[in-house]
C-alpha positions in Angstrom: 122.7 120.4 84.3 123.6 116.9 85.2 126.4 115.3 83.2 125.6 112.2 81.2 127.5 109.0 81.7 129.1 109.4 78.3 130.5 112.8 79.2 132.2 111.6 82.4 136.0 111.2 82.3 137.7 108.6 84.4 140.2 110.1 86.8 143.1 108.1 88.0 143.4 107.7 91.8 146.1 109.9 93.4 149.6 108.5 93.9 149.7 108.1 97.7 152.6 108.0 100.0 153.5 105.7 101.7 153.4 103.7 98.4 150.7 101.0 98.3 148.6 102.6 101.1 145.4 103.0 99.0 145.8 99.5 97.6 146.1 98.0 101.1 143.2 100.0 102.3 141.0 98.7 99.5 142.0 95.1 100.4 141.1 95.7 104.0 137.6 96.9 103.0 137.2 93.9 100.7 138.2 91.5 103.5 135.8 93.2 105.8 132.9 93.0 103.4 133.6 89.3 102.8 132.8 88.7 106.5 129.4 90.4 106.2 126.5 88.7 104.3 125.0 91.1 101.7 121.5 90.6 103.0 122.6 91.7 106.5 121.6 95.0 108.0 124.5 97.5 107.4 124.4 100.5 109.8 126.5 103.5 108.9 127.4 106.2 111.5 128.8 109.4 110.1 129.9 112.8 111.3 127.5 115.7 110.7 129.7 118.1 108.7 130.1 118.2 104.9 133.0 115.7 105.0 131.2 113.2 107.3 127.8 113.4 105.5 129.4 113.1 102.1 131.4 110.1 103.2 128.3 108.5 104.6 126.3 109.0 101.3 129.3 107.7 99.3 129.6 104.5 101.3 125.9 104.0 101.2 125.8 104.4 97.4 128.8 102.1 97.1 127.1 99.4 99.1 123.8 99.8 97.2 125.6 99.4 93.9 127.3 96.3 95.2 123.9 94.7 95.9 123.7 95.3 99.6 120.2 96.8 100.0 119.7 96.8 103.8 121.3 100.1 104.8 120.7 102.6 107.5 122.7 105.9 107.6 122.8 107.7 110.9 124.5 111.1 111.2 125.5 112.3 114.6 123.3 114.8 116.4 124.5 117.7 118.5 127.2 116.6 120.9 127.0 113.0 119.8 129.8 110.6 118.8 129.9 106.9 117.8 130.5 106.1 121.5 127.4 108.1 122.8 124.8 106.1 124.7 122.0 107.7 122.6 123.7 106.6 119.4 124.3 103.0 120.6 120.6 102.8 121.6 119.6 103.7 118.0 122.1 101.2 116.6 120.8 98.4 118.9 117.3 98.8 117.7 118.4 98.2 114.1 120.1 94.8 115.0 123.1 95.4 112.7 125.1 92.7 111.0 127.9 95.3 110.3 128.7 98.7 111.5 130.6 101.4 109.5 132.0 104.4 111.4 132.9 107.3 109.1 134.8 110.4 110.0 134.2 110.0 113.7 137.8 109.3 114.9 139.1 106.1 116.3 139.6 105.1 120.0 140.3 101.9 121.9 136.9 102.1 123.6 134.4 99.5 122.3 131.5 100.7 120.2 129.2 97.8 119.7 130.8 94.6 120.9 130.1 91.5 118.8 129.2 93.4 115.6 131.9 93.6 112.8 133.0 97.2 112.7 134.9 99.1 110.0 136.2 102.6 110.8 137.1 104.8 107.8 138.8 108.0 108.9 141.5 110.6 108.4 142.0 112.0 112.0 144.8 111.1 114.2 143.8 107.7 115.6 143.8 107.3 119.4 143.5 103.6 119.2 141.1 101.0 117.6 138.0 99.5 119.2 138.4 95.8 120.2 137.6 93.6 117.1 137.3 96.8 115.0 139.1 97.4 111.7 140.5 100.9 111.0 141.2 102.2 107.5 143.0 105.5 108.1 144.5 108.0 105.8 146.0 110.1 108.7 149.6 109.6 107.6 149.0 109.7 103.8 150.4 112.3 101.4 148.6 114.0 99.8 146.2 114.7 102.6 142.9 112.8 102.3 139.7 113.7 104.1 137.2 110.9 104.8 134.9 111.7 101.8 137.9 111.5 99.5 139.0 108.3 101.1 135.5 106.8 100.8 135.3 107.8 97.2 138.6 106.2 96.2 137.9 103.1 98.2 134.5 102.7 96.6 135.8 103.1 93.0 137.6 99.8 93.5 134.2 98.1 93.6 131.7 100.1 91.6 131.5 103.1 89.3 131.2 106.3 91.3 132.0 108.8 88.6 128.6 110.5 88.9 129.3 111.1 92.6 132.6 112.9 92.3 130.9 116.1 93.5 130.2 114.4 96.9 133.9 113.8 97.4 134.5 117.4 96.3 132.2 118.8 99.0 134.1 116.8 101.6 137.5 118.0 100.3 136.4 121.6 100.2 134.9 121.4 103.7 137.9 119.8 105.4 140.9 120.7 103.2 139.8 124.2 102.0 139.6 126.1 98.8 143.2 125.5 97.8 143.1 121.7 97.9 144.1 119.9 94.7 143.2 116.4 95.6 141.2 114.5 93.0 138.4 114.5 92.2 138.0 118.1 93.3 139.8 119.7 90.3 137.7 117.5 87.9 134.5 118.5 89.8 135.4 122.2 89.7 135.8 122.0 86.0 132.5 120.1 85.6 130.2 121.9 88.0 131.9 125.2 88.8 133.8 126.3 91.9 131.1 128.6 93.1 128.4 126.0 92.9 130.5 123.5 94.9 131.4 126.1 97.5 127.8 127.1 98.0 126.6 123.5 98.3 129.3 122.8 100.8 128.4 125.9 102.9 124.7 125.0 102.9 125.4 121.4 103.9 127.5 122.6 106.9 124.8 125.1 107.9 122.6 122.3 109.4 125.4 121.2 111.8 126.1 124.8 112.9 122.4 125.6 113.6 120.9 126.0 117.0 119.4 122.5 116.9 122.5 120.9 115.4 120.2 118.5 113.5 122.0 117.3 110.3 118.9 115.7 108.9 118.1 118.4 106.4 121.6 118.3 105.0 121.6 114.6 104.7 118.2 114.6 103.0 119.5 117.2 100.5 122.6 115.1 99.7 120.5 112.0 99.2 118.0 113.8 96.9 120.5 115.7 94.8 121.9 114.5 91.5 124.5 117.2 91.4 125.7 120.1 93.6 123.6 122.7 91.8 120.5 120.9 93.2 121.6 122.0 96.6 123.3 125.3 95.8 120.3 126.6 93.9 117.7 124.9 96.2 116.4 122.8 93.3 115.5 120.0 95.7 112.9 120.8 98.4 115.2 119.4 101.0 117.8 122.1 100.4 115.3 125.0 101.1 115.7 124.9 104.9 119.5 125.0 104.6 119.5 128.5 103.3 117.4 129.7 106.2 119.7 127.9 108.7 122.7 129.6 107.1 121.2 133.1 107.4 120.4 132.5 111.1 123.9 131.4 111.8 125.4 134.4 109.9 123.4 136.7 112.1 124.6 135.0 115.2 128.2 135.3 114.0 127.8 139.0 113.3 126.5 139.5 116.8 129.3 137.8 118.5 132.3 138.6 116.4 132.8 141.9 118.1 133.6 140.3 121.5 137.2 141.0 122.7 139.4 138.1 123.9 141.1 137.8 127.3 144.8 137.5 126.7 147.3 135.6 128.7 151.0 135.0 127.9 150.2 132.7 124.9 146.4 132.0 124.9 143.6 134.3 123.8 140.3 133.2 125.4 136.8 134.2 124.2 133.8 133.1 126.2 130.4 133.0 124.6 127.0 131.5 125.3 125.1 130.5 122.2 123.1 127.4 121.1 124.8 127.7 117.7 128.0 125.9 116.9 129.6 129.3 116.7 132.9 128.6 118.4 134.9 127.2 115.4 134.0 130.2 113.2 135.0 132.6 116.0 138.2 130.8 116.6 139.2 130.9 113.0 138.3 134.6 112.8 140.5 135.5 115.8 143.3 133.3 114.7 143.7 135.6 111.7 143.6 138.7 114.0 146.0 137.2 116.6 148.4 134.9 114.7 150.9 134.7 117.5 148.4 133.3 120.0 146.7 130.0 120.6 143.0 131.1 120.3 140.5 129.3 122.5 136.8 129.9 122.1 134.6 128.4 124.8 130.8 128.2 124.2 128.9 127.7 127.4 125.5 127.6 125.7 126.0 124.9 123.1 125.5 121.7 125.1 123.6 121.4 128.4 126.0 121.0 131.3 129.1 121.1 129.1 131.4 123.7 127.6 132.0 123.3 123.9 135.3 124.7 122.7 137.4 125.2 119.6 141.1 125.9 119.6 143.4 127.0 116.7 146.5 128.9 116.0 148.6 130.3 113.2 151.8 130.3 115.3 152.9 126.8 114.4 152.2 125.3 117.8 151.2 121.6 117.5 147.8 121.7 119.2 147.6 118.0 119.8 150.8 118.2 121.8 149.6 121.5 123.4 146.4 119.8 124.7 148.2 116.6 125.6 149.7 118.3 128.7 146.1 118.7 130.0 144.5 115.5 128.8 146.0 113.3 131.5 144.4 115.2 134.3 141.0 115.5 132.6 138.3 112.8 132.2 137.4 114.1 128.8 136.3 111.6 126.2 135.5 114.6 123.8 138.7 116.5 124.5 141.0 117.4 121.6 140.1 114.5 119.3 139.8 115.0 115.6 142.1 117.0 113.4 145.4 118.2 114.8 144.8 121.8 113.6 142.3 123.1 114.4 140.7 121.0 117.0 138.2 121.1 119.9 135.7 119.2 121.9 133.6 119.6 125.0 134.2 119.4 128.7 132.1 119.3 131.8 131.8 122.5 133.7 134.2 121.3 136.4 136.7 120.1 133.8 136.5 123.4 132.0 137.3 125.3 135.2 140.4 123.0 135.7 141.5 123.7 132.1 141.2 127.4 132.7 143.4 127.2 135.7 146.0 125.1 133.8 146.1 127.8 131.1 146.5 130.6 133.7 143.0 132.0 132.9 141.3 131.1 136.2 141.2 134.7 137.3 138.7 135.6 134.6 135.5 136.1 136.4 133.5 137.7 133.6 130.4 135.9 132.5 130.2 134.4 129.0 128.6 136.8 126.5 125.5 135.9 124.6 
């Protein structure tokens, strides 16, 4: 049951270190918005997982409630980023007055020159686009994901207390079940931990599907008034998500029995699947092989490219681990995002070079799937 406004309890923003970080971030957002006329077209690009989609909906609702009605929210499709040609073509057709880039990382490469651009993110920044403005929580303590950052930024301008569950879905998706960052504890008490977890899993099912189309998940988030609407499929838009989740679980059951190829410190698993199966397999094998760096390569995810996920329980800094290979690879999607776990995609030739660098070039077996 939805909670009425009178039943909502205001929650204080977390104390953030370095001190004043959240306050400065809010001022940066305010300064950016002052440059953009309210009647201008605002285009929002967001990542396709629960954190990215929740942050996109939160920023959209914030702008709506601020009286900025011209909004377009575009989630990334399979293999896309804010720098993809296909994305930029869609943005160009909308003639934006402002561009918001949410949970998609930050790099020095231009996105859409001439358009004021605000990046809101929590990943390790690789640089900032020319004339762009980055609001990053990468170095904050406690850890923030982008949805939590979007929520606490937005509360400086409008009331978002009815949307705390959106921030909670992002926190669960990125920071895990043991996270204590507000407003997750409040949302757990209000809606129930099981409902929140189920809603988060269903939202993520769209991104992991064979098509990788996040549209059903975004539609469900926009239609829902509370997480139970998604968890119990009480909005029609959520119905497809359960089917997508079942299909993904079947694919995971099929491929989880594969055995890795072991080198001195790397465990390699090669698969061929249209599903975004590689992160789930990497996480599974990290638990089984805690002393190894686990690398799952999916040669069926993107046409002409190899999608990969890499993780470890050994304490190795994966960003530094990959940095040794980055300089010799022309890989704009290589090892960006969180430090642990991480991943990306490589061309076939780049993948072969990476295999050689890791001492795995002798593996002549075909990918399974």
